[in-house]
C-alpha positions as CSV (number, residue, x, y, z in Angstrom):
1,M,39.0,67.0,-3.5
2,T,42.3,68.2,-2.1
3,G,42.7,72.0,-2.1
4,K,45.6,73.9,-3.7
5,T,48.5,75.3,-1.6
6,A,48.7,79.2,-0.8
7,P,51.6,81.4,-2.2
8,P,54.6,81.9,0.2
9,A,54.6,85.0,2.5
10,T,57.5,87.6,2.9
11,D,58.4,86.4,6.3
12,P,58.1,82.9,7.5
13,A,55.1,82.3,9.6
14,P,54.1,79.4,11.8
15,A,52.2,76.6,9.9
16,A,48.4,76.9,10.1
17,P,46.5,73.9,11.4
18,K,45.7,71.5,8.5
19,N,42.0,70.4,8.2
20,E,41.3,66.9,6.8
21,P,39.0,67.0,3.8
22,V,35.5,65.8,4.5
23,P,34.3,63.5,1.8
24,T,30.8,63.8,0.5
25,P,28.6,60.7,1.4
26,G,28.9,58.1,-1.2
27,E,32.1,59.6,-2.8
28,E,35.8,59.0,-2.4
29,P,38.1,62.0,-1.7
30,T,39.5,63.3,-5.0
31,P,43.4,63.2,-5.1
32,A,45.3,66.4,-5.8
33,P,46.4,67.1,-9.4
34,A,49.7,65.5,-10.2
35,A,50.9,68.7,-12.0
36,E,51.0,70.7,-8.7
37,E,54.3,70.9,-7.0
38,P,54.5,70.4,-3.3
39,P,55.0,73.7,-1.4
40,A,58.3,74.6,0.1
41,P,58.7,73.3,3.7
42,E,59.1,76.8,5.0
43,H,55.8,78.0,3.6
44,P,52.6,77.1,5.4
45,P,50.2,75.0,3.4
46,A,46.8,76.2,2.5
47,V,43.7,75.0,4.3
48,E,42.0,72.1,2.5
49,Q,38.3,72.4,1.7
50,P,35.8,69.7,1.6
51,T,34.7,68.4,-1.8
52,A,31.4,69.7,-3.0
53,P,28.8,67.5,-4.7
54,A,28.9,67.3,-8.4
55,D,25.7,69.1,-9.0
56,E,26.5,72.1,-6.7
57,P,29.2,74.8,-7.2
58,A,32.3,74.6,-5.2
59,P,32.3,76.8,-2.1
60,V,34.4,79.9,-2.1
61,P,37.0,80.0,0.7
62,T,36.4,82.7,3.3
63,A,38.6,84.4,5.8
64,E,37.3,82.2,8.6
65,A,38.5,79.1,6.7
66,T,42.1,80.5,6.5
67,P,43.3,82.2,9.6
68,A,45.7,85.1,9.2
69,P,49.3,84.7,10.5
70,E,50.1,86.3,13.8
71,E,53.0,88.3,12.4
72,G,53.9,89.7,9.0
73,P,51.8,91.3,6.2
74,P,48.5,89.7,5.4
75,A,48.5,87.0,2.7
76,P,46.9,87.7,-0.6
77,P,43.4,86.2,-1.2
78,A,43.2,82.5,-2.2
79,E,42.6,81.7,-5.8
80,P,39.1,80.3,-6.6
81,Q,39.0,76.4,-6.4
82,A,38.5,74.6,-9.7
83,P,35.4,72.3,-9.9
84,A,36.1,68.6,-9.0
85,P,35.7,66.0,-11.8
86,E,32.9,63.4,-11.4
87,P,34.0,60.2,-9.7
88,V,33.9,57.1,-11.8
89,P,31.6,54.5,-9.9
90,E,33.4,51.3,-9.1
91,K,31.9,47.9,-10.1
92,P,30.7,45.9,-7.1
93,K,32.9,43.0,-6.3
94,A,31.4,39.5,-7.0
95,E,31.1,37.3,-3.9
96,P,32.9,34.0,-3.8
97,P,30.8,30.8,-3.6
98,S,29.7,29.2,-0.4
99,S,31.3,26.2,1.2
100,P,30.6,22.6,-0.1
101,L,28.1,20.6,1.9
102,S,28.1,17.2,3.5
103,L,31.8,16.3,3.1
104,T,32.1,12.6,4.1
105,V,34.6,9.7,3.6
106,E,33.2,7.1,1.3
107,E,36.0,4.5,1.3
108,V,39.5,4.1,2.8
109,S,42.1,1.7,1.5
110,E,45.8,1.0,2.2
111,N,47.1,4.0,0.3
112,S,44.0,6.1,-0.7
113,V,40.9,7.7,0.6
114,T,37.7,8.5,-1.4
115,L,35.6,11.6,-0.5
116,T,32.2,12.7,-1.5
117,W,30.3,16.0,-0.9
118,K,27.5,18.1,-2.3
119,A,27.6,21.3,-4.3
120,P,27.4,24.6,-2.4
121,E,24.1,26.4,-2.1
122,Q,25.5,29.6,-3.7
123,T,27.9,29.5,-6.7
124,G,28.0,33.3,-7.5
125,Q,27.2,35.1,-10.7
126,S,30.2,33.9,-12.6
127,G,29.4,30.2,-11.9
128,L,31.5,27.5,-10.3
129,D,34.9,26.6,-11.8
130,G,35.4,23.5,-9.7
131,Y,36.8,22.2,-6.4
132,V,40.2,22.0,-4.8
133,V,41.0,19.3,-2.4
134,E,43.7,20.0,0.2
135,I,45.3,17.7,2.8
136,C,47.4,18.2,5.8
137,K,49.1,15.6,8.0
138,D,48.0,15.4,11.6
139,G,50.2,17.6,13.8
140,S,51.2,19.9,10.9
141,T,49.8,23.2,9.5
142,D,51.0,22.9,6.0
143,W,48.0,22.4,3.6
144,T,48.9,21.0,0.1
145,A,46.6,20.7,-2.9
146,A,45.8,17.1,-3.9
147,N,44.6,18.1,-7.4
148,E,46.5,20.3,-9.8
149,E,43.5,21.9,-11.5
150,P,39.9,22.4,-10.2
151,F,37.3,19.7,-11.2
152,L,33.5,19.7,-11.2
153,S,32.9,16.2,-9.8
154,T,31.7,15.9,-6.2
155,R,33.7,12.7,-5.7
156,Y,37.5,12.4,-5.5
157,T,40.0,9.8,-4.6
158,I,43.3,10.9,-3.0
159,Q,46.0,8.5,-4.1
160,D,49.6,7.7,-3.0
161,L,49.1,8.1,0.7
162,G,51.2,6.4,3.3
163,S,49.7,3.5,5.2
164,G,49.1,4.4,8.9
165,D,49.2,8.2,8.3
166,K,46.5,10.5,9.8
167,I,45.5,13.3,7.5
168,H,43.1,16.2,7.6
169,V,41.1,17.0,4.5
170,R,39.2,20.0,3.3
171,V,37.5,21.0,0.1
172,K,37.1,24.5,-1.4
173,A,34.8,25.7,-4.1
174,V,36.5,27.9,-6.7
175,S,35.1,30.5,-9.1
176,A,36.3,33.6,-10.9
177,S,35.6,35.7,-7.8
178,G,37.7,33.6,-5.5
179,A,37.6,30.5,-3.3
180,S,35.0,29.7,-0.7
181,V,35.5,29.0,3.0
182,P,36.8,25.4,3.0
183,A,34.6,22.4,4.2
184,T,36.8,20.4,6.6
185,L,36.4,16.9,8.1
186,G,35.9,17.0,11.8
187,Q,38.3,14.2,12.5
188,P,41.6,13.1,10.8
189,V,41.4,10.1,8.5
190,L,43.6,7.0,9.3
191,I,44.9,5.5,6.1
192,R,44.7,1.7,6.4
193,E,43.1,-1.3,4.7
194,I,39.6,-2.1,6.1
195,L,39.3,-5.9,5.8
196,Q,35.9,-7.4,5.1
197,L,35.1,-11.1,4.8
198,P,33.6,-12.2,1.5
199,R,29.9,-12.7,1.4
200,I,27.6,-13.4,-1.6
201,R,24.3,-11.5,-1.4
202,M,22.1,-13.7,-3.6
203,P,18.9,-11.9,-4.9
204,R,15.6,-13.5,-3.7
205,H,14.4,-14.4,-7.2
206,L,17.6,-16.4,-7.8
207,R,17.3,-18.5,-4.6
208,Q,14.9,-20.7,-6.4
209,T,15.1,-22.3,-9.8
210,Y,15.6,-19.7,-12.5
211,V,13.4,-20.7,-15.5
212,R,13.9,-19.3,-19.0
213,H,12.6,-20.3,-22.5
214,V,14.8,-21.6,-25.3
215,G,16.2,-18.6,-27.2
216,D,15.8,-16.1,-24.4
217,A,18.7,-14.1,-23.0
218,V,20.0,-15.0,-19.5
219,N,21.3,-11.9,-17.7
220,M,21.9,-12.0,-13.9
221,M,23.8,-9.7,-11.6
222,I,24.8,-11.2,-8.2
223,P,26.2,-8.6,-5.7
224,F,28.8,-9.6,-3.1
225,Q,31.0,-7.8,-0.6
226,G,34.6,-8.1,0.7
227,K,37.8,-6.2,1.0
228,P,40.3,-6.2,-0.6
229,K,38.8,-7.1,-4.0
230,P,37.8,-10.8,-3.8
231,E,38.5,-13.4,-6.4
232,V,35.4,-14.6,-8.3
233,I,35.2,-18.2,-9.6
234,W,32.3,-19.7,-11.6
235,T,32.0,-23.5,-12.2
236,K,29.4,-26.0,-13.5
237,G,29.8,-29.5,-12.3
238,D,33.3,-28.7,-10.9
239,Q,34.3,-27.7,-14.4
240,P,35.1,-24.2,-15.7
241,L,32.5,-22.5,-17.8
242,D,32.4,-22.5,-21.6
243,T,33.4,-18.9,-22.3
244,S,32.3,-19.2,-25.9
245,R,28.7,-19.3,-24.8
246,I,28.7,-17.7,-21.3
247,N,30.1,-14.3,-20.6
248,I,31.2,-13.4,-17.1
249,R,32.1,-9.8,-16.0
250,N,33.3,-9.1,-12.5
251,T,33.6,-5.8,-10.6
252,E,34.6,-4.9,-7.1
253,K,31.0,-5.3,-5.8
254,D,29.2,-7.7,-8.2
255,T,29.5,-10.4,-10.9
256,I,27.4,-10.5,-14.1
257,F,26.4,-13.9,-15.7
258,Y,25.2,-13.5,-19.3
259,I,24.0,-15.8,-22.1
260,R,22.8,-14.3,-25.3
261,E,20.6,-17.2,-26.5
262,A,19.8,-19.9,-24.0
263,Q,19.7,-23.6,-25.0
264,R,18.5,-26.7,-23.2
265,S,22.1,-27.7,-22.6
266,D,22.6,-24.5,-20.5
267,S,20.3,-26.0,-17.8
268,G,22.0,-27.1,-14.6
269,K,23.5,-26.0,-11.4
270,Y,26.2,-23.3,-11.4
271,E,28.5,-22.8,-8.4
272,L,29.8,-19.3,-7.5
273,A,32.7,-18.9,-5.1
274,V,34.2,-15.6,-3.7
275,R,37.6,-15.8,-2.1
276,I,39.9,-13.5,-0.1
277,N,43.1,-14.8,1.3
278,G,41.7,-18.2,2.1
279,A,38.3,-17.0,3.2
280,E,35.5,-18.2,0.9
281,D,31.8,-17.9,0.4
282,K,29.8,-20.1,-2.0
283,A,26.4,-20.0,-3.6
284,T,24.5,-22.3,-6.1
285,L,22.4,-21.1,-8.9
286,D,19.9,-23.5,-10.6
287,I,19.0,-22.6,-14.2
288,R,16.4,-24.4,-16.2
289,V,15.8,-23.7,-19.9
290,I,12.5,-25.1,-21.1
291,E,10.6,-25.4,-24.4
292,P,7.2,-26.8,-25.5
293,P,6.7,-30.6,-25.1
294,G,6.3,-33.2,-27.8
295,P,3.0,-34.6,-28.8
296,P,1.3,-37.4,-26.8
297,Q,1.8,-41.0,-28.0
298,N,-0.5,-43.9,-29.0
299,L,-3.8,-42.0,-29.2
300,K,-6.7,-44.4,-29.9
301,L,-10.5,-44.7,-29.7
302,V,-11.5,-47.1,-27.0
303,D,-15.2,-47.2,-27.3
304,V,-18.2,-45.4,-28.9
305,W,-21.7,-45.6,-27.3
306,G,-24.7,-43.4,-27.5
307,F,-23.5,-39.8,-27.5
308,N,-20.1,-40.6,-25.9
309,V,-16.6,-41.5,-27.0
310,A,-13.7,-42.9,-24.8
311,L,-10.1,-42.0,-25.7
312,E,-6.7,-43.1,-24.3
313,W,-3.1,-42.1,-25.0
314,T,0.4,-42.1,-23.4
315,P,2.6,-39.2,-22.2
316,P,5.0,-37.5,-24.8
317,L,8.5,-38.8,-25.2
318,D,9.9,-35.2,-24.6
319,N,8.4,-33.1,-21.8
320,G,10.3,-30.0,-22.9
321,N,12.5,-30.1,-19.7
322,S,9.4,-29.2,-17.7
323,E,6.6,-31.2,-15.9
324,I,3.5,-31.9,-18.0
325,K,0.6,-29.9,-16.5
326,G,-2.2,-31.5,-18.5
327,Y,-3.7,-32.3,-21.9
328,T,-6.1,-30.4,-24.2
329,V,-8.5,-32.6,-26.2
330,Q,-10.2,-31.2,-29.4
331,K,-12.9,-32.6,-31.7
332,S,-13.8,-32.0,-35.3
333,D,-17.0,-33.1,-37.1
334,K,-16.8,-34.2,-40.7
335,K,-19.3,-31.6,-42.0
336,S,-17.5,-28.4,-40.8
337,G,-13.9,-29.7,-40.5
338,K,-13.2,-27.1,-37.7
339,W,-11.6,-28.0,-34.5
340,F,-13.2,-27.2,-31.2
341,T,-11.8,-27.7,-27.7
342,A,-13.8,-30.4,-25.8
343,L,-11.6,-30.7,-22.7
344,E,-8.8,-28.6,-21.1
345,R,-6.2,-29.3,-18.5
346,C,-7.0,-33.0,-18.4
347,T,-4.5,-34.5,-15.9
348,R,-5.1,-38.1,-16.8
349,T,-4.1,-40.0,-20.0
350,S,-7.7,-41.0,-20.7
351,C,-11.0,-39.2,-21.0
352,T,-14.7,-39.4,-22.1
353,I,-16.1,-36.9,-24.6
354,S,-19.9,-36.6,-24.2
355,D,-22.8,-34.6,-25.7
356,L,-21.9,-35.5,-29.3
357,I,-24.5,-35.0,-32.0
358,I,-26.3,-38.0,-33.5
359,G,-25.5,-38.7,-37.1
360,N,-22.1,-36.8,-37.1
361,T,-18.7,-38.4,-37.6
362,Y,-15.9,-37.0,-35.3
363,S,-12.1,-37.0,-35.3
364,F,-10.1,-36.2,-32.2
365,R,-6.6,-34.8,-31.4
366,V,-4.7,-34.3,-28.1
367,F,-2.1,-31.6,-27.2
368,A,0.4,-31.9,-24.3
369,E,0.9,-28.8,-22.1
370,N,3.8,-27.7,-19.8
371,A,5.0,-24.4,-18.2
372,C,6.1,-23.2,-21.7
373,G,2.6,-23.9,-23.3
374,L,1.0,-26.4,-25.6
375,S,3.0,-28.7,-27.8
376,E,3.6,-27.6,-31.4
377,K,2.1,-30.9,-32.8
378,A,-0.9,-32.9,-31.6
379,A,-1.7,-36.6,-31.7
380,V,-4.6,-37.4,-34.0
381,T,-6.8,-40.5,-33.9
382,S,-6.4,-42.8,-36.8
383,G,-10.1,-43.7,-36.9
384,V,-13.3,-41.8,-36.7
385,A,-16.3,-42.1,-34.4
386,H,-19.7,-42.2,-36.0
387,I,-22.6,-41.4,-33.7
388,K,-25.5,-43.7,-34.8
389,K,-29.2,-43.2,-34.3
390,T,-30.6,-45.7,-31.8
391,K,-34.2,-46.7,-31.4
392,T,-35.4,-46.6,-27.9
393,A,-38.8,-47.9,-26.6
394,Y,-40.3,-46.3,-23.6
395,Q,-41.3,-48.9,-20.9
396,P,-43.1,-47.4,-18.0
397,E,-42.0,-48.6,-14.6
398,K,-44.3,-51.1,-13.0
399,I,-45.4,-49.9,-9.6
400,P,-46.8,-52.7,-7.3
401,Q,-50.2,-52.1,-5.9
402,R,-50.5,-51.9,-2.2
403,D,-53.6,-52.7,-0.1
404,M,-54.4,-49.4,1.8
405,M,-57.4,-50.8,3.6
406,E,-57.0,-50.4,7.4
407,P,-59.4,-50.5,10.4
408,P,-59.7,-47.4,12.6
409,K,-56.8,-46.8,15.0
410,F,-56.4,-43.8,17.3
411,T,-52.8,-42.5,17.2
412,Q,-53.4,-39.8,19.8
413,P,-56.0,-40.5,22.6
414,L,-58.1,-38.1,24.5
415,T,-56.7,-36.7,27.7
416,D,-58.5,-35.8,31.0
417,R,-59.3,-32.1,31.3
418,T,-60.4,-29.6,34.0
419,T,-62.0,-26.4,33.0
420,T,-63.8,-23.4,34.6
421,R,-67.5,-22.7,34.4
422,G,-68.3,-20.3,31.5
423,Y,-65.1,-20.8,29.6
424,S,-65.3,-22.9,26.3
425,T,-63.0,-25.9,26.1
426,H,-61.9,-28.4,23.4
427,L,-61.2,-32.1,23.3
428,F,-58.7,-33.5,20.8
429,C,-57.7,-36.9,19.4
430,C,-56.1,-38.3,16.2
431,V,-57.4,-41.3,14.2
432,R,-56.3,-43.2,11.1
433,G,-58.0,-45.8,8.9
434,F,-59.1,-46.5,5.3
435,P,-61.8,-46.0,4.2
436,Q,-62.1,-42.9,6.3
437,P,-63.9,-43.8,9.5
438,K,-67.1,-42.2,10.8
439,I,-66.6,-40.3,14.1
440,I,-69.2,-40.5,16.9
441,W,-69.0,-38.4,20.1
442,M,-70.7,-39.6,23.3
443,K,-71.2,-38.2,26.8
444,N,-71.6,-40.7,29.5
445,Q,-72.2,-43.4,26.8
446,M,-75.0,-41.2,25.3
447,E,-74.5,-40.1,21.7
448,I,-74.2,-36.3,21.3
449,R,-76.6,-35.4,18.5
450,E,-77.5,-32.0,17.0
451,D,-76.9,-29.9,20.1
452,P,-75.7,-26.2,19.6
453,K,-73.7,-26.5,22.8
454,Y,-71.3,-29.0,21.0
455,I,-69.4,-28.5,17.8
456,A,-67.6,-31.6,16.4
457,M,-65.0,-31.4,13.5
458,I,-62.5,-33.7,11.8
459,E,-59.7,-32.6,9.5
460,Q,-56.7,-34.7,8.2
461,G,-57.4,-37.3,10.9
462,V,-57.6,-34.8,13.8
463,C,-60.9,-35.0,15.7
464,S,-62.0,-32.1,17.9
465,L,-65.1,-31.4,20.1
466,E,-65.8,-27.9,21.3
467,I,-67.9,-27.5,24.5
468,R,-69.3,-23.9,24.6
469,K,-69.5,-22.2,28.0
470,P,-69.7,-25.4,30.1
471,N,-71.3,-25.6,33.6
472,P,-70.8,-28.2,36.3
473,F,-73.5,-30.3,34.8
474,D,-71.5,-30.6,31.5
475,G,-68.8,-32.6,33.3
476,G,-68.5,-36.4,32.9
477,I,-67.0,-39.1,30.6
478,Y,-66.6,-38.1,27.0
479,T,-66.0,-40.8,24.3
480,C,-64.8,-40.5,20.7
481,K,-65.7,-43.6,18.5
482,A,-64.4,-44.3,15.0
483,V,-66.2,-46.8,12.8
484,N,-65.5,-48.1,9.2
485,P,-66.3,-51.4,7.4
486,L,-63.1,-53.0,8.8
487,G,-63.8,-52.3,12.4
488,E,-64.2,-49.7,15.1
489,A,-62.1,-48.1,17.9
490,S,-62.9,-45.7,20.7
491,V,-61.1,-43.5,23.3
492,D,-62.5,-41.6,26.3
493,C,-61.6,-39.0,28.8
494,K,-63.0,-37.2,31.9
495,L,-64.0,-33.6,32.0
496,D,-64.3,-31.7,35.3
497,V,-66.0,-28.3,35.4
498,K,-65.3,-26.2,38.4
499,G,-67.3,-23.2,39.7
500,A,-66.1,-19.5,39.9
501,R,-64.5,-18.0,42.9
502,W,-65.9,-14.7,44.3
503,C,-66.2,-12.6,47.5
504,A,-68.7,-10.4,49.3
505,N,-68.6,-8.0,52.2
506,V,-70.6,-9.1,55.3
507,R,-70.9,-6.4,58.0
508,G,-67.6,-4.9,57.0
509,L,-65.8,-8.3,56.9
510,V,-64.5,-10.0,53.9
511,M,-66.0,-13.4,53.1
512,P,-63.4,-16.0,52.2
513,W,-63.4,-17.6,48.8
514,I,-66.2,-20.2,48.5
515,T,-65.8,-23.5,46.6
516,F,-68.9,-25.4,45.5
517,G,-69.3,-29.0,46.5
518,S,-68.9,-28.6,50.4
519,Q,-71.4,-30.7,52.4
520,K,-71.6,-28.7,55.7
521,G,-70.9,-25.2,54.5
522,I,-68.2,-22.6,55.1
523,K,-67.6,-20.8,58.4
524,M,-67.4,-17.1,58.1
525,R,-64.1,-15.5,59.3
526,G,-64.5,-13.2,62.4
527,V,-68.1,-14.3,63.2
528,Q,-68.6,-17.1,65.7
529,G,-71.2,-19.7,65.1
530,V,-72.2,-18.4,61.6
531,Y,-72.2,-20.9,58.7
532,I,-73.4,-20.7,55.1
533,S,-75.2,-23.8,54.0
534,C,-74.8,-25.5,50.6
535,A,-78.3,-24.5,49.6
536,L,-77.4,-20.8,50.1
537,L,-74.1,-21.3,48.2
538,Q,-76.2,-22.6,45.3
539,C,-78.4,-19.6,45.5
540,L,-75.4,-17.3,45.7
541,S,-73.9,-18.9,42.6
542,E,-77.0,-18.3,40.5
543,D,-77.1,-14.5,41.3
544,R,-73.7,-12.7,41.5
545,S,-75.0,-9.3,42.2
546,E,-73.1,-7.8,45.1
547,D,-76.1,-6.1,46.7
548,K,-78.3,-9.2,46.5
549,T,-75.6,-11.5,47.8
550,K,-75.0,-9.2,50.8
551,S,-78.7,-9.2,51.7
552,K,-78.9,-13.0,51.4
553,V,-75.9,-13.5,53.6
554,D,-77.3,-11.1,56.2
555,A,-80.6,-13.0,56.2
556,A,-78.7,-16.3,56.7
557,A,-76.8,-14.9,59.6
558,A,-80.0,-13.6,61.3
559,V,-81.6,-17.1,61.0
560,R,-78.6,-18.7,62.7
């Protein structure tokens, strides 16, 4: 609040220093009442007091707050200050929206430029009213609005620009609270036509034959590129299209080919040409409209035998504008009258139907099939096939008898063997013959009879003789003889039985290994003139005890 002025004194006095009012935190200083008249210039103004808070009484001015003049009579006491009115709180000001985002140039032509951007992140409480696009020529500072009223779209085309000009562009977001900080392009835009050669971008599924059924709609969109806008020309067989059946719609970036209901006559190759000032790009589109084929022709029964029927036919006259994939053959017996599929996807024009039931009468029909499906009608045989019952007599196959009689013959002979004394050994051979031959084993031309030392066996023509724990006296010539009413055969082998090798200590020396069969004897290593006779070796071989052997060797050495 602003304080009131003091009454004038008798004599003029120098003006007292004027104190600025101190506003209370959060409050604006209250202006002085308009009804008060300003004091006369010759009278000193009263000292202003700070405004007191609304909930506290206003302070009473004191003598310290108003100093007395140096000369003249004292001034009368100041009147009590009236309470200040409560300040009216002001409404907070709404913030303007933020700047638009991602301002870019989409397209430039000879006299226009197209811009795109994104909405600002903050639009304020009052919402967004729209955008304002401003332009400024390069080298100038005068910005002019390109649109008269704000709009809400984030895409705008500035028209009627001069070719070759460079312009700066900026966009503002506008709301009830004001305009945002403008989003400005970093570089000026040069207004000129960007030339681009024509090029057709044929979709991948249209690069091969485009197949549709009769009655289906044909709707194809083929994009292309080129600047300025190219000329689009459709032809079929170097002739213009029939616009009564085919609808063509062209835009700056694509062409649309549309047929409401396709017919067989719509099949063929269509040529698309895109031209710009003499430059041209061409593409060919192959369309095939198909339908189910007609029925096969000339179906007839060729033969009936046993449980089988042979059929033949010729291809249909109309293949439905598609290759015939195969034929489906069905049969129907006279009792039930129902049709059952007997053969599918038959690629030939003849077939044989088997596994028919004896006593039944059958009719047959054939359907043709292409990429559209089976033919609507089928070819039916004019006659029927009756499967008759046939009488069959079983005749067993005559097998010629063969003479199996054969004299004995050894297919695997005996082989010579060498074995060690005390280790059982086996002799093997193989023999064939019919009747089964009798096997006789002999040793040194003497028949081996019931001797527990020998075990003879024969199984599946394999003859074996086991010699249990042989000694040197079991060596010799062994013979296997086979005898039957048609003859006999024999094989023989030699068996050699060697003695065991062993050693003994003689006076701290090691006796060398001894081999039986030496005539003179074996000289002992390290002892001069000491020999072991063959008789002593035979004695040593009968008794292998180390202690006894050592004593016998010592005795032999003492004799020598």
